[in-house]
Structure formats: structure tokens, C-alpha cells
C-alpha positions as CSV (number, residue, x, y, z in Angstrom):
1,I,21.3,15.6,3.2
2,N,19.9,18.1,0.9
3,G,16.0,18.1,1.7
4,A,15.5,21.4,0.8
5,M,17.0,20.2,-2.8
6,N,19.0,23.8,-3.2
7,V,22.8,21.6,-4.1
8,A,22.1,19.9,-8.1
9,Q,25.9,19.3,-9.0
10,R,24.7,17.2,-12.3
11,A,22.3,19.2,-13.5
12,T,19.6,21.3,-12.9
13,S,17.3,19.6,-15.5
14,S,17.4,16.1,-17.2
15,T,15.0,14.1,-19.8
16,G,13.9,10.9,-20.9
17,I,14.8,9.2,-17.3
18,G,13.4,6.2,-16.9
19,A,15.3,3.8,-19.0
20,S,17.8,2.8,-15.8
21,S,18.1,3.7,-12.0
22,G,20.8,7.0,-11.5
23,Y,21.2,10.5,-9.8
24,F,20.3,12.7,-12.2
25,V,20.3,16.6,-10.4
26,C,19.6,17.3,-7.2
27,D,22.4,15.5,-4.7
28,R,21.7,12.9,-2.9
29,W,18.4,12.4,-4.2
30,R,18.2,8.9,-6.3
31,F,15.7,7.7,-8.8
32,S,15.6,3.8,-8.7
33,K,13.4,1.3,-11.3
34,G,12.6,-2.0,-11.6
35,G,11.0,-3.9,-14.7
36,D,12.5,-4.0,-17.5
37,A,9.5,-3.4,-20.0
38,S,8.6,0.2,-17.9
39,A,7.8,2.9,-21.1
40,G,7.2,5.2,-18.5
41,R,9.9,8.3,-18.7
42,F,10.3,11.6,-17.4
43,T,12.0,14.8,-17.1
44,M,13.6,16.0,-13.6
45,T,14.4,19.3,-12.8
46,Q,15.2,21.5,-9.9
47,D,12.5,24.4,-10.4
48,S,12.4,27.6,-8.1
49,S,8.3,26.8,-7.2
50,A,8.2,25.9,-3.4
51,P,6.7,26.5,0.1
52,E,7.1,29.9,1.8
53,G,10.6,29.5,4.0
54,F,12.6,27.7,0.6
55,A,13.6,28.5,-2.9
56,N,13.6,25.5,-4.2
57,S,12.1,21.7,-5.1
58,M,12.6,19.2,-6.8
59,K,10.5,18.7,-9.8
60,L,8.9,15.3,-12.4
61,A,7.5,15.7,-15.1
62,C,5.5,12.2,-16.7
63,T,7.0,12.7,-20.3
64,T,5.5,9.1,-21.7
65,T,3.0,7.2,-20.3
66,D,3.1,4.0,-18.5
67,T,-0.4,2.7,-18.2
68,S,0.2,-1.1,-18.3
69,I,1.9,-2.5,-15.7
70,A,3.7,-5.5,-15.6
71,A,4.1,-7.2,-12.3
72,D,7.6,-6.3,-11.9
73,E,7.8,-2.3,-12.8
74,F,7.9,0.3,-10.1
75,L,9.9,3.6,-9.7
76,F,10.8,5.6,-6.7
77,I,13.3,8.5,-6.0
78,G,14.8,8.3,-2.7
79,Q,17.5,8.9,-0.3
80,R,20.0,6.2,0.3
81,I,22.0,6.6,4.3
82,E,25.2,5.2,6.1
83,G,24.8,2.7,8.9
84,Q,26.9,5.5,11.2
85,N,24.7,8.1,10.5
86,M,21.9,6.4,11.8
87,Q,23.4,5.0,15.1
88,T,21.0,8.0,16.8
89,F,17.9,6.0,16.5
90,A,19.3,2.5,18.4
91,K,17.6,0.8,16.3
92,G,17.3,-2.8,17.4
93,T,17.8,-2.6,20.8
94,S,15.7,-1.8,24.3
95,S,16.2,1.9,24.1
96,A,14.6,2.0,20.1
97,K,13.7,5.7,19.2
98,P,11.2,6.1,16.6
99,F,11.6,8.1,13.8
100,A,9.5,11.0,12.5
101,V,9.3,12.3,8.5
102,S,8.2,15.1,7.2
103,F,7.8,16.9,3.2
104,Y,6.5,19.3,1.4
105,V,4.9,18.1,-1.9
106,K,2.0,18.7,-5.0
107,G,1.2,18.3,-8.3
108,N,-1.3,19.0,-10.5
109,A,-4.1,16.8,-9.1
110,S,-5.5,14.8,-6.5
111,A,-3.2,11.2,-5.6
112,T,-1.7,9.0,-3.3
113,Y,1.7,8.1,-3.1
114,V,4.0,6.1,-0.3
115,C,6.8,7.3,2.1
116,E,8.5,4.0,3.0
117,L,11.7,3.2,5.6
118,V,14.2,0.6,4.7
119,D,16.4,-1.2,7.2
120,Q,18.5,-2.5,4.5
121,D,21.2,-4.9,7.6
122,N,18.1,-6.5,8.5
123,S,15.5,-6.4,5.4
124,R,12.7,-5.1,7.6
125,Q,10.8,-2.6,6.1
126,I,7.6,-0.4,6.7
127,S,5.7,2.4,4.7
128,K,3.3,4.9,5.2
129,T,0.3,6.9,2.7
130,F,0.4,10.5,1.9
131,N,-1.8,13.0,-0.4
132,V,-1.0,15.0,-2.9
133,T,-2.9,17.9,-4.7
134,T,-2.2,21.2,-6.0
135,D,-1.3,23.7,-3.9
136,W,1.7,22.9,-1.1
137,A,1.9,20.5,1.4
138,R,3.2,19.5,4.3
139,I,3.2,15.5,5.0
140,E,4.1,14.8,8.9
141,L,4.3,10.6,9.0
142,S,4.9,9.1,12.8
143,F,7.1,5.5,12.5
144,P,7.2,3.2,15.7
145,A,10.3,2.7,17.3
146,D,12.0,-0.8,16.3
147,T,14.0,-2.7,18.3
148,T,14.1,-5.6,15.8
149,G,17.7,-5.1,13.8
150,T,20.5,-2.8,14.5
151,L,22.2,-1.5,11.9
152,D,25.7,-1.1,11.1
153,D,27.9,1.0,12.5
154,D,29.7,1.8,9.0
155,N,30.1,3.7,5.7
156,A,28.1,1.7,3.8
157,K,23.8,1.9,3.1
158,S,22.4,0.5,6.4
159,F,19.0,2.4,5.4
160,E,16.8,4.4,2.6
161,L,14.3,6.2,2.5
162,V,11.7,6.2,0.0
163,I,9.1,6.8,-2.4
164,W,6.9,5.3,-4.4
165,L,5.3,6.6,-7.4
166,H,4.3,3.6,-9.9
167,A,4.7,0.4,-8.5
168,G,3.5,-3.1,-10.8
169,S,1.5,-6.5,-9.0
170,T,4.8,-7.6,-7.3
171,Y,4.9,-4.4,-4.8
172,N,1.5,-3.6,-4.3
173,S,-1.1,-6.5,-4.0
174,G,-0.5,-7.4,-0.2
175,T,-1.5,-5.5,2.6
176,L,0.7,-2.1,3.7
177,N,2.8,-2.8,6.5
178,S,2.4,0.1,8.2
179,S,1.5,-0.2,11.9
180,S,5.1,-1.5,13.0
181,W,8.2,-2.7,10.9
182,A,8.3,-5.8,9.7
183,S,10.9,-8.1,8.0
184,L,10.8,-6.7,3.9
185,T,7.5,-8.7,1.9
186,N,7.8,-7.2,-1.3
187,A,4.3,-7.2,-1.6
188,N,3.8,-5.5,1.3
189,R,5.6,-2.1,0.3
190,A,3.8,0.3,-2.0
191,V,-0.3,-0.7,-1.3
192,G,-2.5,2.3,-2.7
193,G,-0.1,4.0,-4.2
194,S,-0.9,5.9,-7.6
195,S,1.1,5.8,-10.6
196,F,2.8,8.9,-11.4
197,F,3.3,7.7,-15.2
198,D,-0.8,7.5,-15.8
199,S,-0.9,10.3,-17.5
200,T,1.3,13.2,-19.0
201,D,-0.2,15.9,-18.1
202,R,1.5,14.2,-14.2
203,T,3.7,16.1,-12.1
204,F,4.9,15.6,-8.0
205,F,7.3,18.1,-6.7
206,L,9.0,17.4,-3.6
207,T,11.0,19.6,-1.0
208,G,12.1,19.7,2.5
209,V,12.4,16.5,3.4
210,Q,13.3,15.2,7.0
211,L,14.1,12.6,9.1
212,E,14.7,12.6,13.0
213,V,14.7,11.0,16.1
214,G,10.9,11.3,18.1
215,Q,7.2,10.6,17.6
216,N,6.8,14.3,16.2
217,P,8.0,16.1,13.5
218,T,9.2,19.5,14.3
219,E,10.1,22.5,12.1
220,F,12.1,22.4,8.8
221,E,16.1,22.8,10.1
222,H,17.5,25.4,7.4
223,E,21.4,25.4,7.2
224,P,24.1,27.9,5.1
225,V,23.8,26.1,1.7
226,E,27.4,26.2,1.9
227,R,27.2,23.0,5.2
228,T,24.8,21.4,2.5
229,M,27.7,21.5,-0.6
230,A,30.6,19.8,1.7
231,K,27.6,17.1,2.6
232,C,27.0,16.5,-0.5
233,Q,30.7,17.1,-1.8
234,R,31.3,13.5,0.5
235,Y,29.2,11.4,-2.2
236,F,29.7,13.7,-5.3
237,Y,32.7,16.0,-6.7
238,S,32.1,18.0,-10.0
239,I,34.3,20.5,-11.1
240,G,34.0,22.6,-14.4
241,G,30.5,23.7,-16.2
242,D,30.8,27.6,-16.0
243,S,31.7,29.9,-18.8
244,V,35.1,30.6,-17.4
245,Y,38.4,29.2,-17.9
246,E,39.8,26.9,-15.7
247,R,42.1,24.7,-14.2
248,S,41.8,21.8,-12.8
249,S,44.2,18.6,-11.6
250,V,47.6,18.8,-12.2
251,G,50.7,16.4,-12.5
252,F,53.1,14.7,-15.2
253,N,53.8,13.3,-18.8
254,F,53.7,9.4,-17.8
255,S,53.5,9.2,-21.7
256,T,53.6,10.8,-24.8
257,T,49.8,9.6,-24.7
258,Q,49.2,9.4,-20.8
259,A,49.1,11.9,-18.2
260,R,48.3,11.5,-14.8
261,C,46.9,14.1,-12.4
262,A,45.6,14.4,-8.8
263,T,42.5,17.1,-7.3
264,F,42.7,17.1,-3.7
265,F,39.3,17.4,-2.7
266,P,37.4,19.4,-0.6
267,V,36.2,16.9,2.2
268,Q,36.7,13.7,2.8
269,M,34.8,11.1,0.3
270,R,32.9,8.4,2.0
271,S,34.9,6.0,-0.2
272,A,37.7,5.8,-2.8
273,P,35.3,7.2,-5.7
274,S,35.7,6.4,-9.6
275,V,36.3,9.0,-12.2
276,A,34.6,10.4,-14.6
277,K,34.4,13.7,-17.8
278,S,32.5,15.1,-19.7
279,G,32.6,17.7,-22.8
280,D,36.0,18.4,-24.5
281,M,39.1,19.2,-22.4
282,F,42.5,18.9,-22.5
283,V,45.9,18.4,-21.6
284,G,48.9,20.8,-21.1
285,L,51.2,23.3,-19.7
286,G,52.8,26.0,-21.5
287,G,51.9,24.9,-25.3
288,G,51.9,22.0,-26.5
289,E,48.4,21.5,-25.5
290,Q,46.3,18.1,-26.0
291,A,42.3,17.0,-26.4
292,V,41.8,14.0,-23.2
293,T,39.6,10.9,-25.2
294,G,39.2,9.4,-22.2
295,V,40.0,9.4,-17.8
296,S,40.2,6.7,-15.7
297,N,41.3,5.7,-12.6
298,D,44.1,5.7,-11.0
299,N,43.8,4.6,-7.4
300,S,41.9,7.3,-5.7
301,S,41.7,7.6,-2.0
302,R,39.1,9.2,-0.1
303,N,41.4,13.3,0.3
304,V,43.0,13.3,-3.6
305,G,41.4,11.8,-6.5
306,H,44.0,9.9,-9.2
307,A,42.7,10.1,-12.7
308,Q,45.4,9.1,-16.0
309,F,43.8,11.4,-18.6
310,T,44.6,9.9,-22.2
311,V,45.7,11.7,-25.4
312,S,46.1,10.5,-29.5
313,S,49.8,11.6,-28.5
314,G,52.1,14.6,-28.6
315,L,52.4,14.4,-24.9
316,T,56.7,15.0,-23.9
317,I,57.2,12.7,-20.6
318,G,58.1,13.8,-17.1
319,Q,56.6,17.2,-18.4
320,G,54.3,18.6,-15.4
321,N,50.7,19.9,-16.7
322,N,47.2,20.7,-16.3
323,V,43.6,19.6,-17.4
324,F,42.2,23.0,-18.4
325,W,39.1,23.6,-20.2
326,N,37.9,27.5,-21.7
327,N,34.3,28.7,-21.5
328,N,32.4,25.3,-21.5
329,T,29.6,24.8,-19.5
330,T,29.5,21.0,-20.5
331,A,32.9,20.4,-19.6
332,R,33.2,18.5,-16.7
333,L,35.5,16.3,-13.9
334,T,33.3,14.4,-11.8
335,F,34.5,12.1,-8.6
336,D,31.8,10.0,-7.6
337,S,31.4,7.4,-4.2
338,E,27.6,7.1,-3.4
339,L,26.0,4.7,-1.8
């Protein structure tokens, strides 16, 4: 989902990344880190540099190096996939299908990184190296079928596509497991990869990522942006962030300091989401608007977000209301059901 990096609901740029894992810029693409000692930091942006036929890429730019690599350090980006979306591979059966992975990459200099497929349900994996140069290059990788370990047919995390950019000896001191699927052994996961944190000149661009059934990758399947957006909104839904006057959730005042409001999602979310706010927003209806000081989940479902907004005082119990903000690009109400 969002292999062409067209959707970035959270932000188009985020700085100082590296202290904690999470989703920061392009939807569905998660940054994961390990090792508390890592000093490496980077900026992530949705970038306009892209190969022919694409408009966007995800760019990582190192801002703080880490050349003293502790054993348990790692940095990778990847996408977690629901088991019900992986059934076409028939993994774990006698009819198991091979995996084809393709994507476009470039950097500031030559480097070698590792692409890994991980069966999270059965703790199995396989990895292959690929090279990056200063020009856009299409990477095509073929992974064999795996007749061991079926994937759960549900909405939980069953599978993960991972690109390793930095790894300590815990993850690269063995032999790269590249020829066939095997039980996950950390030492064999990222052998032979370069470190993204070796220089503040280091950059890494990625776009056109596609995982498909078959021995050979095919041309990237472009889709209308509204279809990609709907797929992304299954996992993360954001309202706001525009330079306009916006009214959002509707509801009523539960107390003089609490308002309960409902937001109807454009698509059904993967699971009942968490809710959060950023920036300045207000609760009110036709006067008596009060600044929101906090928001909490009030039994949201997959179809409707129920949020409870807290203000210092001034609400009339039982009165209808809505949440709004005006010309504030930092004001956002978000619902999150990421894997």
C-alpha cells in the first residue's frame, strides 16, 4: 500500500528521527529502531525526486552519524501486512507461491542494503542484498515459495517487508539467509549491509515498491490516488492541517468540562482506533467556544470515532456542539489503527 509514496497524511517532512520507532511521513511505511545506545538521527521527507513515471519518493537524510555500532542496534523501514491480504501466496501449503519484490532506489553514493521478508506468524524469514548508486535504479528480487507455516487469515500483523539500513553484530554476524526460508535467526538477517549512519552526507530514496505473487516482478501497478488514500485511511485517518476554517466531529456536552463527539470514517478502519490531537482546536456551537486541552478515546469502533474532548470550563451540559479550528495547519484530529 502506498508503494509510490503518494500519500503522506501525517506530514511531508519530519526531523530528528531515530530515538523511537513509528510512522512519520509516507503512510504505511514504518521506521523501526533497536538499541538504546544508537546516536544516529535522520530527516524523512516525501520528496519530488523520482524515476520516470513517478511523482514522489521517500527520502531519508542522515543528520547525526553513528559509527560506533552497538551489537543490538538496527534501523530499518518496512511495511506490516495483514494476514488476510497475504492468502494469495498460499504460504505453508503444498501450493505455495514464490514472492517477487521490486522497487526503485538511489542514494548519494554506492551502498549495499538488505531486503527481508518476514513471516511474523511462524517466525520465519529470508533476505537478499541490493545495491544503491547515485542514479535511480530498479531493484528486482525473487524469493522462493515457502511450504512451511501458514499465515493467519485475519486483520493482525502476519507479514512484513523490511529494508535494513543499519545493523549491529546481533543481526549481521552470521550468514545471510538468502536461498530459502528458514526459522528466524537474528544473526543471519542483515549480513553484508552498509550503515546508513556512516556519514551526514548519506541519503536513501525509495519509491515504486511492489510485492506480488510470482517468480518475476512485473511493472509497477499505478492506481488512482483516491484508491491509495482509501487504503491508507483503513490504518490512519487525519482531519485538519489545512489553511481553512474547518468544523469536524459533532456531539454534545457531557459536562461543563467534557464534550463527546462522533467522527464517521470514510472507510472502515482495520480495528477500533486510538485518537489524538495536535495544535489548537475548540469546542462550541453558536458561541461559548472553549479551547480543547485534551482528547481521549470514548469507545470508538471501526466505523465511528468516539472522542471525548476536555476543556477547562464553560460548557453547557446537554447542549450540542462540534469541534473546529481556523486557518491552523498544525490542528489535526487523528485516528490510528496501524499494525
